[in-house]
TILUM-873353 format. One record per residue: residue in one letter; y, x, z of N, C-alpha, C in turn. Coordinates in steps of 0.2 Angstrom, whole numbers, padded with zeros to 4 digits, always signed. Example, Ala and Ser with C-alpha at 12.3 -4.5 7.8 and 13.67 -1.06 7.14 Angstrom:
REM residues 2
A-0028+0066+0039-0022+0062+0039-0016+0066+0039;S-0011+0064+0035-0005+0068+0036+0000+0064+0039;
This chain:
REM residues 249
M+0002+0098-0038+0003+0095-0032-0001+0088-0032;D-0005+0089-0026-0010+0084-0026-0008+0079-0022;M-0007+0073-0023-0005+0068-0018-0010+0063-0014;T-0016+0064-0016-0022+0062-0015-0020+0059-0006;G-0021+0052-0006-0021+0048+0004-0012+0048+0001;K-0010+0049-0002-0002+0049+0001+0002+0043-0003;T+0006+0040+0000+0012+0036-0002+0018+0036-0003;A+0020+0034-0010+0026+0036-0011+0030+0030-0013;L+0035+0028-0011+0039+0020-0012+0045+0022-0014;I+0045+0017-0021+0051+0020-0024+0056+0017-0026;T+0064+0016-0025+0067+0010-0028+0067+0011-0035;G+0072+0008-0037+0073+0007-0045+0068+0007-0049;A+0061+0007-0048+0057+0008-0051+0055+0004-0058;S+0058-0001-0058+0057-0004-0065+0058-0002-0072;R+0064+0005-0072+0065+0009-0077+0067+0016-0078;G+0069+0019-0082+0071+0025-0080+0069+0028-0077;I+0073+0035-0072+0069+0041-0067+0065+0036-0064;G+0066+0030-0061+0060+0026-0054+0053+0025-0060;A+0056+0023-0063+0048+0024-0068+0044+0027-0068;E+0047+0033-0071+0044+0039-0075+0041+0042-0066;A+0045+0042-0063+0042+0044-0056+0036+0040-0053;A+0035+0034-0055+0031+0032-0053+0023+0034-0056;R+0024+0037-0063+0018+0039-0067+0017+0043-0066;V+0022+0048-0064+0022+0056-0060+0017+0055-0054;F+0018+0053-0051+0016+0052-0043+0008+0048-0043;A+0009+0044-0047+0002+0042-0049-0004+0047-0053;A+0001+0049-0056-0005+0056-0059-0007+0060-0053;A-0003+0060-0050-0005+0067-0044-0008+0064-0040;E-0011+0055-0042-0017+0053-0035-0011+0051-0030;A-0005+0046-0031-0002+0046-0023-0002+0038-0025;N-0002+0034-0019-0001+0028-0019+0007+0027-0021;V+0008+0020-0026+0016+0018-0027+0017+0013-0028;A+0024+0013-0022+0025+0005-0021+0033+0005-0025;L+0031+0001-0028+0036+0001-0034+0042-0007-0033;L+0048-0004-0032+0053-0008-0028+0058-0008-0035;A+0061-0016-0036+0067-0016-0041+0069-0025-0039;R+0076-0026-0044+0075-0031-0042+0071-0036-0050;S+0069-0033-0055+0066-0035-0061+0059-0036-0060;E+0057-0042-0058+0049-0042-0053+0047-0042-0061;E+0047-0045-0066+0041-0043-0071+0041-0036-0076;A+0046-0033-0073+0045-0026-0077+0041-0020-0072;I+0043-0023-0064+0037-0017-0061+0031-0020-0061;A+0030-0029-0061+0023-0029-0061+0019-0028-0068;D+0022-0026-0072+0021-0021-0081+0019-0017-0079;L+0023-0013-0075+0021-0007-0073+0017-0004-0069;A+0016-0008-0062+0010-0007-0058+0004-0012-0061;S+0003-0013-0067-0003-0016-0072-0005-0010-0077;E-0001-0007-0077-0001+0000-0083-0004+0007-0077;I-0002+0005-0073-0005+0012-0068-0011+0010-0067;G-0012+0004-0062-0018+0002-0060-0019+0001-0053;P-0025+0000-0048-0026-0001-0042-0021+0002-0037;K-0018+0009-0038-0014+0013-0035-0006+0011-0033;A-0005+0005-0037+0002+0004-0038+0003-0004-0035;L+0009-0007-0033+0010-0011-0029+0017-0013-0029;A+0018-0018-0033+0025-0022-0038+0027-0026-0029;I+0035-0024-0028+0036-0026-0024+0044-0030-0025;P+0047-0036-0027+0052-0038-0028+0057-0037-0024;C+0063-0033-0025+0068-0030-0019+0074-0028-0021;D+0078-0033-0017+0086-0031-0018+0088-0025-0013;V+0090-0019-0015+0089-0013-0009+0096-0014-0007;S+0101-0019-0009+0108-0021-0004+0106-0024+0002;R+0100-0029+0001+0098-0031+0007+0093-0027+0013;Y+0096-0028+0017+0092-0023+0022+0085-0028+0026;W+0087-0035+0027+0078-0038+0028+0074-0035+0021;E+0075-0036+0016+0072-0034+0011+0067-0029+0009;M+0071-0022+0012+0070-0018+0012+0066-0016+0019;Q+0066-0019+0022+0062-0018+0028+0055-0021+0026;A+0055-0029+0022+0050-0031+0021+0045-0026+0017;A+0047-0023+0012+0043-0019+0007+0043-0013+0010;V+0045-0011+0014+0040-0005+0018+0036-0007+0023;D+0039-0015+0024+0029-0015+0029+0027-0017+0025;A+0027-0020+0019+0022-0024+0014+0018-0016+0011;T+0022-0010+0010+0020-0006+0008+0012-0002+0013;I+0013-0002+0019+0012+0002+0024+0003-0004+0026;K+0007-0009+0025+0003-0016+0026-0005-0014+0018;T-0003-0015+0013-0008-0012+0008-0010-0007+0008;F-0007+0001+0008-0009+0006+0008-0010+0013+0017;G-0006+0010+0021-0009+0012+0026-0005+0019+0030;T+0000+0020+0025+0004+0023+0026+0010+0026+0022;L+0016+0029+0022+0022+0028+0020+0025+0037+0020;D+0023+0041+0016+0024+0048+0016+0030+0049+0013;V+0032+0046+0006+0038+0048+0002+0042+0041+0000;L+0048+0042+0005+0053+0039+0000+0058+0042-0005;I+0059+0038-0011+0064+0039-0016+0068+0035-0016;N+0076+0035-0013+0081+0032-0016+0082+0032-0023;N+0081+0030-0029+0082+0030-0035+0088+0023-0037;A+0087+0020-0034+0092+0013-0036+0099+0013-0037;G+0100+0013-0043+0109+0014-0044+0113+0011-0048;A+0118+0009-0047+0121+0005-0052+0130+0007-0054;I+0132+0007-0061+0138+0009-0064+0143+0006-0066;E+0138+0000-0068+0142-0008-0070+0146-0012-0064;P+0151-0014-0068+0155-0013-0072+0160-0007-0071;I+0159-0003-0076+0165+0004-0078+0172+0002-0079;S+0176+0003-0074+0182+0001-0074+0188+0006-0071;H+0194+0004-0071+0199+0008-0069+0200+0007-0063;L+0203+0010-0058+0205+0009-0050+0209+0001-0050;S+0215+0000-0054+0220-0003-0055+0218-0010-0057;S+0211-0013-0061+0210-0017-0064+0202-0018-0062;A+0199-0015-0057+0192-0018-0055+0192-0024-0053;D+0188-0026-0055+0186-0032-0050+0182-0030-0044;P+0185-0033-0037+0183-0031-0032+0178-0034-0028;D+0176-0036-0031+0168-0042-0028+0163-0037-0033;A+0164-0036-0040+0160-0031-0043+0161-0024-0042;W+0165-0022-0038+0166-0016-0037+0161-0015-0030;G+0162-0020-0025+0159-0019-0018+0151-0020-0020;H+0151-0023-0026+0142-0021-0026+0139-0017-0028;V+0144-0011-0031+0139-0006-0032+0139-0003-0027;I+0145-0001-0023+0143+0002-0016+0137-0001-0013;D+0135-0008-0012+0129-0012-0007+0126-0008-0011;I+0125-0007-0019+0117-0005-0019+0117+0005-0019;N+0121+0005-0020+0123+0015-0023+0122+0018-0015;L+0124+0015-0011+0128+0016-0004+0123+0014+0001;K+0123+0006+0004+0121+0002+0006+0112+0003+0007;G+0111+0002-0002+0104+0003-0002+0101+0010-0001;V+0104+0015-0003+0101+0020+0002+0101+0021+0009;F+0106+0016+0012+0104+0018+0022+0100+0013+0022;N+0098+0009+0019+0094+0000+0020+0086+0005+0019;G+0086+0009+0014+0078+0013+0013+0078+0019+0017;M+0083+0021+0020+0082+0025+0027+0081+0022+0031;R+0087+0018+0035+0083+0014+0040+0076+0012+0042;A+0074+0010+0037+0069+0007+0036+0062+0011+0036;A+0062+0015+0032+0056+0021+0034+0057+0026+0038;M+0063+0028+0040+0064+0033+0044+0060+0031+0052;P+0060+0027+0055+0056+0025+0060+0049+0026+0060;V+0045+0024+0054+0039+0023+0051+0037+0031+0051;M+0042+0036+0049+0041+0043+0047+0041+0048+0054;E+0047+0045+0056+0046+0050+0063+0042+0048+0067;A+0038+0043+0069+0031+0037+0072+0026+0045+0071;A+0026+0045+0063+0019+0050+0060+0022+0057+0062;G+0028+0058+0063+0029+0067+0063+0029+0071+0056;R+0029+0064+0051+0030+0070+0044+0032+0064+0038;G+0037+0066+0033+0039+0062+0029+0042+0066+0024;T+0044+0062+0018+0049+0064+0015+0054+0060+0011;I+0061+0061+0011+0065+0057+0010+0071+0061+0004;L+0070+0056-0003+0072+0062-0007+0077+0054-0010;T+0083+0056-0012+0090+0052-0014+0090+0054-0020;I+0092+0053-0026+0096+0052-0031+0103+0052-0031;S+0106+0060-0032+0112+0061-0031+0117+0063-0039;S+0122+0065-0040+0125+0066-0045+0130+0069-0045;G+0131+0074-0050+0138+0076-0051+0144+0073-0047;A+0144+0067-0050+0150+0063-0048+0152+0062-0040;A+0146+0065-0036+0147+0064-0029+0151+0070-0026;H+0152+0076-0032+0157+0079-0030+0162+0080-0034;G+0165+0076-0037+0170+0077-0041+0172+0072-0046;P+0178+0069-0045+0182+0061-0048+0180+0060-0057;V+0176+0055-0056+0177+0055-0065+0182+0048-0067;E+0186+0048-0073+0188+0041-0073+0183+0036-0075;A+0187+0032-0071+0185+0023-0072+0177+0025-0068;W+0176+0028-0064+0168+0030-0060+0171+0029-0053;S+0177+0024-0050+0178+0026-0042+0172+0023-0039;H+0169+0017-0040+0164+0015-0038+0158+0021-0037;Y+0157+0025-0042+0150+0028-0044+0152+0033-0039;C+0156+0036-0040+0160+0044-0040+0160+0043-0029;A+0161+0035-0026+0164+0035-0019+0156+0033-0017;S+0152+0031-0019+0144+0028-0017+0141+0034-0016;K+0139+0037-0024+0137+0044-0023+0139+0051-0018;A+0145+0049-0017+0148+0055-0012+0145+0055-0002;G+0148+0047-0003+0143+0044+0002+0136+0044+0004;A+0131+0043-0001+0124+0044+0000+0124+0051+0000;A+0126+0056-0003+0127+0062+0000+0127+0064+0007;M+0130+0061+0008+0132+0063+0017+0128+0060+0020;L+0123+0054+0018+0119+0053+0022+0111+0055+0022;T+0111+0059+0016+0107+0066+0016+0108+0070+0021;R+0113+0073+0021+0114+0076+0025+0114+0074+0032;C+0117+0068+0036+0115+0067+0042+0108+0065+0043;A+0101+0063+0040+0097+0061+0041+0093+0067+0042;D+0095+0073+0037+0093+0080+0041+0093+0082+0044;K+0099+0083+0049+0101+0083+0053+0099+0080+0059;E+0096+0073+0058+0096+0069+0064+0088+0071+0065;A+0083+0070+0059+0077+0072+0057+0072+0076+0057;A+0076+0080+0057+0072+0090+0053+0069+0089+0061;D+0070+0089+0065+0065+0092+0071+0061+0087+0072;K+0061+0080+0068+0055+0075+0069+0049+0078+0065;G+0050+0080+0061+0046+0081+0054+0047+0080+0047;L+0054+0077+0047+0055+0076+0041+0060+0079+0037;R+0058+0080+0032+0062+0083+0024+0066+0078+0020;V+0072+0080+0020+0075+0075+0017+0080+0079+0012;M+0080+0077+0007+0085+0080+0001+0088+0077-0004;G+0092+0079-0009+0094+0075-0013+0092+0079-0019;L+0094+0076-0025+0091+0076-0031+0097+0078-0033;S+0103+0080-0039+0107+0080-0045+0105+0080-0051;P+0101+0076-0055+0099+0077-0062+0102+0079-0067;G+0110+0077-0066+0113+0078-0073+0113+0072-0077;T+0115+0072-0082+0115+0067-0087+0109+0065-0091;V+0104+0059-0091+0098+0057-0090+0097+0053-0095;A+0094+0054-0100+0091+0048-0106+0091+0040-0104;T+0093+0037-0100+0092+0032-0098+0095+0026-0099;E+0094+0018-0097+0098+0013-0100+0106+0016-0096;M+0105+0018-0091+0113+0017-0087+0118+0022-0093;Q+0114+0028-0096+0118+0031-0101+0121+0029-0106;R+0116+0023-0108+0118+0017-0114+0124+0013-0112;E+0126+0011-0105+0132+0008-0101+0134+0013-0102;I+0135+0019-0100+0141+0023-0101+0144+0025-0109;K+0139+0025-0114+0141+0026-0118+0145+0021-0120;A+0141+0016-0121+0146+0008-0122+0155+0008-0119;S+0155+0011-0115+0161+0009-0111+0166+0012-0115;G+0165+0019-0117+0171+0023-0123+0175+0025-0117;I+0173+0027-0111+0178+0030-0108+0176+0034-0102;N+0181+0041-0103+0178+0047-0102+0175+0051-0104;P+0175+0059-0103+0173+0064-0108+0162+0060-0108;V+0161+0058-0102+0153+0060-0103+0152+0054-0106;S+0154+0049-0108+0153+0043-0113+0154+0047-0122;Q+0157+0051-0122+0159+0055-0129+0151+0059-0129;L+0147+0061-0126+0141+0065-0124+0136+0062-0131;D+0132+0068-0134+0127+0066-0139+0119+0064-0136;W+0117+0059-0138+0111+0058-0135+0107+0064-0133;S+0109+0070-0136+0104+0074-0137+0105+0077-0132;D+0112+0079-0130+0115+0082-0123+0109+0077-0117;H+0107+0073-0117+0103+0070-0110+0094+0074-0109;I+0096+0075-0103+0087+0079-0103+0083+0070-0101;P+0078+0072-0102+0071+0066-0102+0071+0064-0095;A+0068+0058-0094+0069+0055-0085+0063+0058-0084;D+0057+0062-0087+0051+0064-0085+0055+0071-0082;W+0059+0076-0082+0061+0080-0079+0062+0078-0073;P+0069+0074-0070+0069+0071-0063+0062+0069-0061;A+0059+0066-0064+0053+0062-0060+0048+0068-0057;K+0047+0070-0061+0044+0079-0060+0047+0084-0054;T+0051+0085-0055+0056+0089-0050+0055+0084-0042;L+0054+0077-0043+0056+0073-0035+0048+0076-0034;L+0041+0076-0037+0036+0078-0036+0036+0085-0031;W+0040+0090-0038+0038+0098-0034+0043+0098-0027;M+0049+0093-0027+0051+0092-0019+0047+0090-0015;C+0039+0087-0015+0037+0085-0010+0032+0090-0009;S+0034+0096-0012+0030+0103-0012+0031+0109-0006;P+0028+0112-0002+0032+0117+0001+0037+0122-0001;D+0036+0121-0008+0040+0128-0010+0047+0126-0012;A+0049+0119-0010+0055+0116-0010+0059+0116-0003;D+0053+0117+0003+0054+0118+0010+0063+0121+0009;A+0065+0126+0007+0070+0130+0010+0075+0125+0006;F+0076+0119+0003+0081+0114+0002+0083+0108+0007;C+0078+0111+0012+0078+0104+0015+0085+0103+0017;G+0090+0096+0018+0097+0094+0021+0100+0097+0013;Q+0098+0099+0009+0104+0099+0004+0102+0094-0003;E+0105+0098-0008+0106+0094-0014+0104+0100-0021;I+0099+0097-0023+0097+0102-0029+0099+0101-0035;S+0101+0105-0039+0104+0101-0046+0099+0103-0054;L+0097+0099-0057+0094+0103-0063+0098+0105-0066;R+0104+0106-0066+0106+0112-0071+0105+0117-0069;D+0102+0119-0064+0099+0126-0062+0093+0128-0064;E+0094+0133-0068+0091+0135-0073+0085+0138-0068;D+0084+0140-0063+0080+0144-0058+0076+0138-0054;I+0078+0132-0055+0074+0126-0051+0071+0124-0057;R+0072+0124-0062+0070+0120-0068+0064+0125-0069;A+0065+0133-0069+0059+0136-0070+0054+0135-0064;R+0058+0133-0059+0053+0131-0054+0048+0127-0051;V+0050+0121-0055+0048+0116-0058+0042+0116-0062;G+0044+0121-0068+0040+0121-0074+0043+0116-0079;L+0050+0114-0080+0053+0114-0083+0053+0117-0090;T+0053+0113-0096+0054+0119-0103+0058+0113-0108;
């Protein structure tokens, strides 16, 4: 997939799937705008990638910061072709009856409102250009309850519906909107889950998790015409056929 001349904006780019996606898209010759709250981490990643990367400190839960990031991306690279809504949080993992209301709500702000903020800031630009791809990291937790993950499950379910809504509203304007459910990935979030000791996911062995570059490579593939049939839908990396189409082994 040749992304020469195209620009991808990636939220949660400081680590895990987001950082790997930045590397994969840059290797495909895309410009990459790296968004995260961790200013030092994205600055280091931008330095690693080189002049095709722009580090933008951003809290996705604040719309004005997301809009400013989109504006900075366009000012620097002249275009915005791909939005990857990757930023997400799962801590604090806790049961509903003992959850801290403010902490619970903050996860909703990141995982759900953050996706809306990204779409709201990017969609007018993409619609004006008559093209664009919006990819959102989903989860199996969007479709079934998990003990002590009420905030995560609810926010991911909402984000999955945002994907469907954006597709319905913007497909005829040239936008391609999809979700990616990667399964369990060897990232810092899995370490947080492991440390909680709650529910079966925390009991998984580290070897059960896929490497972060698998979803990153899948996101790049989702920008290709080969993925057009999945617009408005959610792709699962548990699907062996998808893995084969992406070229993962």
